[in-house]
Structures are given as structure tokens and as C-alpha cells.
C-alpha positions as CSV (number, residue, x, y, z in Angstrom):
1,M,-165.3,1.9,79.1
2,P,-164.7,2.3,75.3
3,F,-164.8,-1.5,75.1
4,L,-168.2,-1.6,76.8
5,L,-169.5,1.1,74.6
6,R,-168.3,-0.7,71.5
7,G,-170.0,-3.9,72.7
8,A,-173.2,-2.1,73.3
9,R,-173.1,-0.6,69.8
10,V,-172.6,-4.0,68.2
11,L,-175.5,-5.5,70.1
12,E,-177.7,-2.6,69.3
13,A,-176.8,-2.8,65.6
14,L,-177.8,-6.5,65.6
15,S,-181.2,-5.6,67.1
16,R,-181.6,-2.7,64.7
17,R,-180.9,-4.9,61.6
18,T,-183.3,-7.6,63.0
19,G,-186.0,-5.0,63.4
20,H,-185.6,-3.7,59.9
21,L,-185.8,-7.3,58.5
22,L,-188.9,-7.9,60.5
23,A,-190.5,-4.8,59.0
24,W,-190.3,-6.7,55.7
25,F,-191.9,-9.7,57.4
26,T,-194.8,-7.5,58.5
27,L,-195.3,-6.3,54.9
28,A,-195.2,-9.9,53.6
29,M,-197.7,-11.0,56.3
30,A,-200.1,-8.2,55.4
31,L,-199.9,-9.1,51.7
32,L,-200.3,-12.8,52.3
33,Q,-203.3,-12.2,54.5
34,S,-204.9,-9.9,51.9
35,G,-204.3,-12.7,49.3
36,I,-205.9,-15.2,51.5
37,V,-209.0,-13.0,51.9
38,V,-209.2,-12.4,48.1
39,L,-208.9,-16.2,47.4
40,R,-211.6,-17.0,49.9
41,R,-214.0,-14.2,49.0
42,F,-213.7,-14.1,45.2
43,F,-212.5,-17.5,44.2
44,D,-214.0,-19.6,47.0
45,S,-210.7,-21.4,47.7
46,G,-208.1,-21.3,50.3
47,S,-204.7,-22.7,51.2
48,V,-203.7,-24.1,54.6
49,A,-200.0,-23.5,53.8
50,L,-200.7,-19.8,53.1
51,Q,-202.6,-19.4,56.3
52,E,-199.9,-21.1,58.3
53,S,-197.2,-18.9,56.6
54,V,-199.0,-15.9,58.0
55,V,-198.9,-17.5,61.5
56,Y,-195.1,-18.3,61.0
57,L,-194.4,-14.7,60.0
58,H,-196.5,-13.3,62.9
59,G,-194.6,-15.6,65.3
60,A,-191.2,-14.4,63.9
61,V,-192.2,-10.7,64.0
62,F,-193.5,-11.0,67.6
63,M,-190.7,-13.2,69.0
64,L,-187.8,-11.6,67.3
65,G,-189.2,-8.1,67.5
66,L,-189.0,-8.1,71.3
67,A,-185.3,-7.1,71.1
68,Y,-186.0,-4.3,68.7
69,A,-188.8,-3.0,70.8
70,L,-186.5,-3.0,73.9
71,Q,-183.8,-1.2,72.0
72,T,-186.0,1.5,70.6
73,D,-187.9,1.9,73.9
74,A,-191.1,0.9,72.3
75,H,-192.0,-1.6,75.0
76,V,-194.6,-1.0,77.7
77,R,-193.2,0.7,80.7
78,V,-195.1,1.4,83.9
79,D,-193.7,4.8,84.5
80,V,-195.7,6.2,87.4
81,F,-192.5,7.5,89.0
82,Y,-190.0,6.8,86.2
83,R,-190.8,9.8,84.0
84,Q,-190.3,12.2,86.9
85,M,-186.9,10.8,87.8
86,R,-183.6,12.4,87.0
87,P,-181.5,10.7,84.3
88,R,-179.1,9.1,86.8
89,S,-182.1,7.7,88.8
90,R,-183.5,6.3,85.6
91,A,-180.2,4.7,84.8
92,W,-180.3,3.0,88.3
93,V,-183.8,1.7,87.7
94,N,-182.9,0.5,84.2
95,A,-179.7,-1.3,85.4
96,I,-181.5,-3.0,88.2
97,G,-184.5,-3.9,86.1
98,Y,-182.3,-5.5,83.3
99,L,-180.1,-7.3,85.8
100,V,-182.8,-8.5,88.2
101,F,-185.8,-9.0,85.9
102,L,-185.1,-9.1,82.2
103,L,-181.9,-11.2,82.1
104,P,-183.2,-13.9,84.5
105,L,-186.4,-14.1,82.5
106,C,-184.5,-14.6,79.3
107,G,-182.4,-17.3,81.0
108,F,-185.6,-19.0,82.2
109,L,-187.2,-18.9,78.7
110,L,-184.0,-20.3,77.2
111,V,-183.7,-23.2,79.7
112,S,-187.3,-24.1,79.9
113,S,-187.9,-24.1,76.1
114,W,-184.7,-26.0,75.2
115,Q,-186.1,-29.5,75.6
116,F,-189.4,-28.5,73.9
117,V,-187.5,-27.3,70.8
118,L,-185.1,-30.2,70.8
119,N,-188.0,-32.7,70.8
120,S,-189.5,-30.9,67.9
121,W,-186.2,-31.0,66.0
122,W,-185.7,-34.6,66.8
123,V,-188.8,-35.6,64.9
124,F,-188.7,-32.7,62.4
125,E,-192.2,-31.8,63.5
126,D,-194.5,-30.6,60.7
127,S,-198.0,-29.3,60.6
128,A,-200.8,-31.3,62.1
129,N,-203.1,-30.0,59.3
130,A,-203.2,-31.6,55.8
131,G,-201.5,-29.3,53.3
132,G,-199.8,-27.3,56.1
133,L,-196.2,-26.2,56.3
134,P,-193.6,-28.9,57.2
135,G,-191.4,-26.6,59.5
136,V,-193.1,-26.4,62.9
137,F,-189.7,-27.2,64.5
138,L,-188.4,-23.9,62.9
139,L,-191.4,-22.0,64.4
140,K,-190.7,-23.5,67.8
141,S,-187.0,-22.5,67.5
142,L,-188.1,-18.9,67.7
143,I,-188.7,-19.3,71.5
144,P,-185.1,-19.8,72.5
145,L,-183.9,-17.5,69.7
146,A,-186.2,-14.8,71.1
147,A,-184.7,-15.3,74.6
148,I,-181.2,-15.0,73.1
149,T,-181.9,-11.8,71.1
150,L,-183.8,-10.2,74.0
151,S,-181.0,-11.0,76.4
152,L,-178.4,-9.5,74.0
153,A,-180.6,-6.3,73.7
154,G,-181.0,-6.3,77.4
155,A,-177.2,-6.6,77.9
156,A,-176.7,-3.7,75.6
157,Q,-179.2,-1.6,77.5
158,F,-177.6,-2.7,80.8
159,I,-174.2,-1.6,79.5
160,R,-175.7,1.8,78.5
161,A,-177.1,2.2,82.0
162,L,-173.8,1.3,83.6
163,I,-171.9,3.7,81.4
164,Q,-174.4,6.4,82.4
165,L,-173.9,5.5,86.1
166,M,-170.1,5.5,85.8
167,E,-170.0,9.0,84.3
168,T,-169.0,11.6,86.8
169,P,-171.7,14.2,87.3
170,P,-170.5,17.7,86.5
171,V,-169.3,19.6,89.6
172,A,-171.6,22.5,90.3
173,T,-169.8,25.8,90.7
174,A,-170.6,28.2,93.6
175,A,-172.5,30.5,91.2
176,E,-174.8,27.6,90.2
177,T,-175.6,26.5,93.7
178,S,-176.2,30.0,95.2
179,P,-178.9,32.1,93.6
180,A,-177.5,35.3,95.1
181,L,-174.1,34.7,93.4
182,S,-175.6,33.8,90.0
183,K,-177.2,37.3,89.6
184,Q,-175.3,39.7,87.5
185,P,-174.5,43.1,89.1
186,E,-176.8,45.8,87.8
187,E,-175.3,48.6,85.8
188,T,-175.0,51.8,87.7
189,E,-175.7,55.2,86.2
190,V,-172.7,57.5,85.9
């Protein structure tokens, strides 16, 4: 079990570092977009490359931020019943959800995007717009990379759920199970 826990910690550290790097991407994206607005509004000029760089940064933040959102539990969860469950039941739902839904979805994304990305790399696809950025193949590479990082974060969360399920629940004593036994005897007057 310590090996599993160490593996989960390594995968979570990778997701955390990626998330912190993406925070800087978000700041750069906001500054670039502000610069584009200032250029257009006050100087009546623009740059296709700057506009596409905002799109590239947005794609990187969205696609690579999926793993960080999963790790920090910032993803959307339909929790009609989940929030009322006990921790052990939640661990079962999480383990089954990661194993049955998330990991196969990541595998599907990886397999289905592979040829799409390879074709883009084969021709070193660049922007269709004049003056655009030449690295569209890099942007498309974010699709399988997102599938890989999301599956690693999902594997870490799956390991956490398994560890929680393997822990033995504390054995309840007779005083905890019987309300009559848990009451303290009242002091008698002498």
C-alpha cells in the first residue's frame, strides 16, 4: 500500500505543478488580450499572431487544466446522492467512476486523436491565416497530451479511492453501539 500511495503522490504532484504553470498562462492570456484590445481601440491596428497566441494559451489552459481540476475536485459533479453518502460509499462511487468512465474516455481520446495529430505533425501544419502562428501541430498535440495527463490524474484519484476502500473501518465498541451503555452513571448523593 505505501507503493500505491507514493505513486498517487507523484501523479498528484505532476498535476499540481501543471496547474500552477497554467495559472501563469492564464495571466499571459489576459495581458495579451488586453494588449490586443488597446492596439485595436487606440492605435487602430491588430495582429493575427497575437490573437492566435491567445487561442493557443486558452487551448493549453483548458486541455491541460483538466487534470488539475480533477485533482483539486474543481470539476463539475452531479452530486444528488453523492454529498449525502458516507466516505466509504463515496470511495466506491469514485473508484467505479474513474475505472468505468474516466479512464476509458481518456483512452478513447488518445486513440481517436492520434492520427489527427500525426497528420498535423507530418506536414508541420501552420495557421491558415496570413500572419498567423506556424505551430498548429503543437496546438493539436494538446488533445492526446490532455488525455494522458487526465488519465494520470484519474489513476491517482483511483489509487486514493482504492486505498480508502482497503482501510479497515474502526471496530465499534459495545458502548458506541448501545446508547444505554454509553451513558455515564449519575453521581449519587451521599
